N, C-alpha and C positions, 0 to 999 in steps of 0.2 A: 504493500500500500504506500503510495507516494502522498505525502501531506505537504502541500505547497501553498505558500502565500504569495500575493502580488500587491505591490504598492507603487502607484504612479505619481509623478510629479514633474515640475520643471527643474528642480534641484539647481537653483540659480543664485547662490551655490548650495550644494549639499552641506548639511551641518549636523551637529549633535542633536538638535531638535527633531531631525528625521531619524537619525541612526540609533540613538539610545532607546527611544520608545519602540522602534521596530524590533530591536533585539529582544526587548522585554515581551513584546507581542508574540514573537516566535516561540519563546519559552512557554508563555501562557497557553498558546494554542497547540503546543507540542508539534510544531512544524519542522520538517526536515530542512527546509530553506525558504527564504523569501526572495522573490524576484523583484528587484527595483527597476522600474520602467521609466527611464527619462523620456519625457514627451517633447517631440520637436516643436509642436505648436498646439497647445491645449485650446480646445474650442472656446472656453470661457476667458481666454487671455489673448485673443487675436489682436486686440488693440494695443498690447504691450510689445515693446521692443525687448527681446530676450537676448542673452548672451548666445553666440552661435552654439548649435547643438553639439558639435565636436568637442568644444571646451567643457560643456556641462557633463557630457558623457565621460570625458577623461577625468574630471574632478571626482565623479562618482566612483569610477574604477580605482582611483588612488585611495579614496576614503575607505573602501571596503576591505583593504588590507587589514584593518583593525577589527573587522566583523566578518569572519570567514563563512558564516552561514547566511549572510546576505549576499546577493549576487546581482550584478548589473546585467540586464537583459534588454536587447534593443529591438524588441518586437514592434515598436512603434516607429522605428527609424524609416521604414519604407512606406509608411502610410501616405496616401495621396490626399492632400487636404488635411483638415483637422483629424487628430487621432482620437477616436472615440473609445472609451473603456469597453463598451459592449463588443466592439470589433476585436480589440486586443484579447479579451477573454476568449473569444471564439478561436483566434489564432493559437493561443496557448493550449486550449482543449484539444485542438487538432493534432498536436504532437504527443499527447499523453495517452497511456493505456486507458481505454474507456471505463473499465470497472475497477481499476486499481488506483484510484486517485481520490483525494479530498482536497478541494480547491477553495481557498479563502481569498477574498478581496479585502484588503485592509484599507480603510479610508479614515481621514480625520473627521472629527465631530462637525467641523464647518462644512465638509463635503456632504454629510448626511442631511444637513439643512438644505443644501442646494440640490440634492438628488432629484427632486421632482422636475428640475429643469434639464437634467441630463438626457442624452440621446438613448432611448430605449431602456429605461431603468428596469422594466419588468424582465427583460432578457438577462440582465445581470443577476437579478434575484433568482431566476430560474437556473442559471448555469453555475453559480457559486454560492458559498456561504459568505456572509459579510460581517466583518469585525470592525468596530469603531474605536479609534484612539481618542481619548478625551483631549481637549485642547483648552488652554487658558482662555477664559472669557467667553467660551461658547456654551450656551445653555441648551442641553439636549431636550428640555421640555418644549423647545420651539420646533423640534423635528415633527414631520408629518407622522401622526400616530401609527398608521398602518405600516409605515416603513420602520419606525422605531421598534415595533413589535416583532420584526423579522430579522433583527440584527443582534449581534452579541457586543455588548459594551465592555471594553477591556479595562483592566485595572493597572494600566501602564502609568509610569510617572509622568507628571506634567513638566515639560521642559520648555521654559518660556524663552525661546530663541526664534527669530524669524530671519529669512533671507534678506528681507528689506533692511532690517537692523544691521546685518553684517555688511551689506553693500554701502550703507550710509557710514558705518564705522571706517570702512576702507577709504572712502572718499575723504574722511576727516583725518586719515593718516594713522589710525590706531584700531587694530582689531586683535582680539585675544585668541590664542590657540585653545582656550577653554571652550570656545564656541564651535570650532570645527577642527578636523584633523590637521596636524601640522603639515602633512604632505599636500593637502588642499590649499592651505594658506601659502605655502611656497610656490605652488603652481600659479596661484592668483598673482603673486608678486612678480614671478618670472614673466608672465604673459601680460602684465599690466592691466588686469581686468578690474572693472568697477572703479577706476580712478577718476573718470569723468562723469 
């Protein structure tokens, strides 16, 4: 039996607010591994200018040296247009043994609140189990009741770090390696990312 988790994001940049709760979720759900899926162009962020995908993917690969049961997977790299979670789930299912898998989609609490706006959420509920990471400042009482009844709320630690906070700190000339892996910080500095 393969017990697999999936977690998507822009990872611009990846940081401990992603990594530590995910590793805790992996242990809580007793998963063999979690696929981290960098999204080239999330549908809900089409208006934002993102760091080029190749840089975001490389930073994620560097970060995961500290988390060997988390794995960078580029299922969304070849997506034409916006990469929808429902399509990615189908691509992953297609390569797994049909009756020897348990597939969990892990999302943040903020994503559960936004899920009614997602592309084909019912397909996601049909094809996976869904686990929700608590997030600072997000009230799960605001989630759609029928969706909340169908997910597992995790007991992972609240890590109050955001990519926006890190990007602003880098612009200001000071960012701590307590926020993200040192290898990622070095990559950012070497490639002069987020300086403008």
